[in-house]
C-alpha positions as CSV (number, residue, x, y, z in Angstrom):
1,M,0.0,0.0,0.0
2,V,1.4,3.4,-0.9
3,K,1.8,5.8,1.9
4,D,-0.2,9.0,1.8
5,I,2.1,12.0,1.5
6,S,0.6,14.9,3.4
7,K,3.5,17.3,3.3
8,R,3.9,18.5,-0.2
9,K,7.2,19.9,-1.3
10,M,7.5,23.5,-2.3
11,I,9.3,24.2,-5.6
12,L,10.4,27.5,-7.1
13,S,7.2,28.0,-9.0
14,D,5.2,27.7,-5.8
15,Y,7.4,30.4,-4.2
16,F,7.1,32.6,-7.2
17,R,3.3,32.5,-6.9
18,L,3.6,33.6,-3.3
19,W,6.1,36.3,-4.0
20,F,4.2,37.8,-6.9
21,K,0.7,37.3,-5.4
22,W,0.6,41.1,-5.0
23,F,0.8,41.4,-8.8
24,L,-1.1,38.3,-10.0
25,D,-4.2,38.8,-7.8
26,P,-5.1,42.3,-9.1
27,V,-4.3,41.4,-12.7
28,G,-6.3,38.1,-12.4
29,A,-9.2,40.0,-10.9
30,F,-9.2,42.6,-13.7
31,I,-9.2,39.9,-16.4
32,N,-12.1,38.1,-14.5
33,R,-14.0,41.3,-14.7
34,L,-13.5,41.4,-18.4
35,G,-15.4,38.1,-18.6
36,L,-12.5,35.9,-19.8
37,M,-12.4,32.4,-18.4
38,P,-9.2,30.9,-17.0
39,N,-9.0,28.2,-19.7
40,T,-9.3,31.0,-22.3
41,V,-6.2,32.7,-20.9
42,T,-4.4,29.3,-20.9
43,L,-5.1,28.9,-24.6
44,L,-4.1,32.5,-25.3
45,G,-0.8,31.7,-23.6
46,L,-0.4,28.7,-25.8
47,A,-1.2,30.8,-28.9
48,G,1.5,33.3,-27.9
49,N,4.1,30.6,-27.5
50,V,3.2,29.2,-31.0
51,I,3.8,32.6,-32.5
52,G,7.0,32.8,-30.6
53,A,8.0,29.4,-32.0
54,I,7.3,30.6,-35.5
55,L,9.6,33.6,-35.0
56,L,12.3,31.2,-33.6
57,A,11.9,29.0,-36.7
58,R,12.6,32.1,-38.8
59,G,15.7,32.8,-36.8
60,Q,14.3,35.9,-35.0
61,M,15.6,34.9,-31.6
62,F,15.1,38.3,-29.9
63,W,11.4,38.7,-30.8
64,G,10.7,35.0,-30.3
65,G,12.4,34.9,-27.0
66,L,10.7,38.2,-25.9
67,L,7.3,36.6,-26.7
68,V,8.2,33.5,-24.8
69,L,9.2,35.7,-21.8
70,L,5.9,37.6,-22.0
71,M,3.9,34.4,-22.0
72,G,5.4,33.3,-18.7
73,P,3.2,35.5,-16.5
74,V,0.2,34.6,-18.6
75,D,0.8,31.0,-17.6
76,A,0.5,31.9,-13.9
77,L,-2.7,34.0,-14.4
78,D,-5.1,31.1,-15.2
79,G,-4.7,29.5,-11.8
80,T,-4.9,32.8,-10.1
81,M,-8.1,33.6,-11.9
82,A,-9.7,30.3,-11.1
83,R,-8.8,30.7,-7.4
84,L,-10.3,34.2,-7.3
85,R,-13.4,32.9,-9.0
86,G,-13.7,30.2,-6.3
87,M,-13.8,27.6,-9.0
88,P,-10.4,25.8,-9.2
89,S,-11.0,22.6,-11.0
90,G,-9.2,19.4,-11.9
91,F,-10.0,19.9,-15.5
92,G,-8.5,23.4,-15.5
93,A,-5.3,22.1,-13.9
94,F,-5.3,19.3,-16.5
95,V,-5.7,21.8,-19.4
96,D,-3.0,24.0,-18.0
97,S,-0.5,21.1,-17.6
98,V,-1.2,19.8,-21.2
99,T,-0.8,23.3,-22.7
100,D,2.4,23.8,-20.9
101,R,3.8,20.7,-22.5
102,Y,2.6,21.8,-25.9
103,S,4.0,25.3,-25.4
104,E,7.5,23.9,-24.7
105,L,7.4,21.4,-27.6
106,F,6.3,24.1,-30.0
107,I,9.2,26.3,-28.9
108,F,11.6,23.4,-29.3
109,C,10.1,22.6,-32.7
110,G,10.7,26.2,-33.8
111,L,14.4,25.9,-32.8
112,L,14.7,22.4,-34.4
113,Y,13.4,23.8,-37.7
114,H,15.8,26.7,-37.5
115,Y,18.8,24.4,-37.0
116,L,17.6,22.0,-39.6
117,Q,17.7,24.8,-42.1
118,Q,21.2,25.5,-41.1
119,G,22.3,21.9,-41.2
120,N,23.5,22.1,-37.6
121,A,23.4,18.4,-36.5
122,L,24.7,19.1,-33.0
123,A,22.1,21.8,-32.3
124,C,19.3,19.5,-33.6
125,F,20.5,16.8,-31.2
126,L,20.5,19.3,-28.3
127,V,17.0,20.4,-29.2
128,Y,15.9,16.7,-29.1
129,M,17.6,16.1,-25.8
130,A,16.2,19.3,-24.3
131,A,12.7,18.4,-25.4
132,A,13.0,14.8,-24.2
133,G,14.2,15.9,-20.8
134,S,11.5,18.5,-20.4
135,V,8.8,16.0,-21.2
136,L,10.3,13.4,-19.0
137,V,10.4,15.8,-16.0
138,S,6.7,16.2,-16.3
139,Y,5.9,12.6,-17.1
140,V,7.9,11.2,-14.1
141,K,6.0,13.6,-11.8
142,A,2.6,12.7,-13.3
143,R,3.3,9.0,-13.3
144,G,4.6,9.1,-9.8
145,E,1.6,11.0,-8.5
146,S,-0.7,8.6,-10.2
147,V,0.6,5.8,-8.0
148,G,0.6,7.8,-4.8
149,F,4.1,9.3,-4.7
150,D,5.3,12.9,-4.5
151,P,8.2,13.3,-7.1
152,K,8.2,17.1,-6.9
153,G,11.4,19.1,-7.1
154,G,14.7,18.7,-8.9
155,L,17.2,21.0,-10.5
156,L,15.3,22.2,-13.5
157,T,11.5,22.3,-13.2
158,R,9.4,24.2,-15.8
159,L,9.9,27.6,-14.2
160,E,13.7,27.2,-14.2
161,R,13.7,26.0,-17.8
162,Y,11.6,29.1,-18.7
163,L,14.1,31.3,-16.8
164,V,17.0,29.7,-18.7
165,L,15.4,29.6,-22.2
166,G,13.6,33.0,-22.4
167,P,16.5,35.4,-21.5
168,L,19.1,33.4,-23.5
169,L,16.9,33.6,-26.5
170,V,16.5,37.3,-26.1
171,F,20.3,37.6,-25.9
172,N,20.6,35.4,-29.0
173,Q,22.3,32.6,-27.1
174,P,19.9,29.6,-27.8
175,L,22.7,27.0,-27.9
176,I,23.7,27.8,-24.3
177,A,20.1,27.4,-23.3
178,L,19.8,24.1,-25.1
179,W,23.0,22.8,-23.5
180,V,21.8,23.7,-20.0
181,I,18.3,22.3,-20.6
182,A,19.5,19.1,-22.4
183,I,21.8,18.2,-19.5
184,F,19.9,19.4,-16.4
185,A,16.3,18.6,-17.5
186,N,17.4,15.0,-18.0
187,L,19.2,15.0,-14.6
188,T,16.0,16.4,-13.1
189,A,14.0,13.5,-14.5
190,L,16.5,11.1,-13.0
191,Q,16.3,13.0,-9.7
192,R,12.6,12.5,-9.6
193,I,12.9,8.8,-10.4
194,W,15.3,8.6,-7.4
195,I,12.8,10.4,-5.2
196,V,10.1,7.9,-6.1
197,R,12.5,5.0,-5.4
198,K,13.3,6.4,-2.0
199,Q,9.6,6.9,-1.2
200,A,8.8,3.4,-2.4
201,R,11.6,1.9,-0.2
202,S,10.4,4.0,2.7
203,N,6.9,2.6,2.2
204,I,8.2,-1.0,2.2
205,H,10.1,-0.3,5.4
206,D,7.0,1.2,7.1
207,I,5.0,-1.9,6.1
208,G,7.7,-4.2,7.4
209,E,7.5,-2.5,10.8
């Protein structure tokens, strides 16, 4: 039997929501008054990232990176809006998580197209590894939670990846961002696997007692 984990770990994105609550709450309340729904804002964020990915594919790193940076706060607003409405839902959280994955993959797809056009095989490999690591970080967490574990944390969660990728794109240093994400996102996935293993061993030990 899997032990119930009552104490959830706080990661950087959780702290950011607390630190910037003074900004997110008024903006979220204003958008609510405009009549927009949280899921609509989620999809607008996805659309913005798709446009950013198209710009990256065209080699316009500054404008693409700037748009990616601007979509970051939008990603935090949907949850704030739902909370202020008193209607946070499992479906809303599901939509937010899925669109986050799509946003990242569209961005990596834009970079992949750009480097394919250049014939840069190493950069294409880095894009693949960065995308694989990013998806695995999310998958390990989701799969672990589905069987009762809490594989939260690690070196490079989504917020950290955003803070690495966005600014480095703006400064036209996408390869540095790709190296960092390709290495540390995959290490983060391995970290989470290790966290699940430790929790599973702890559960076995508790049952044995």
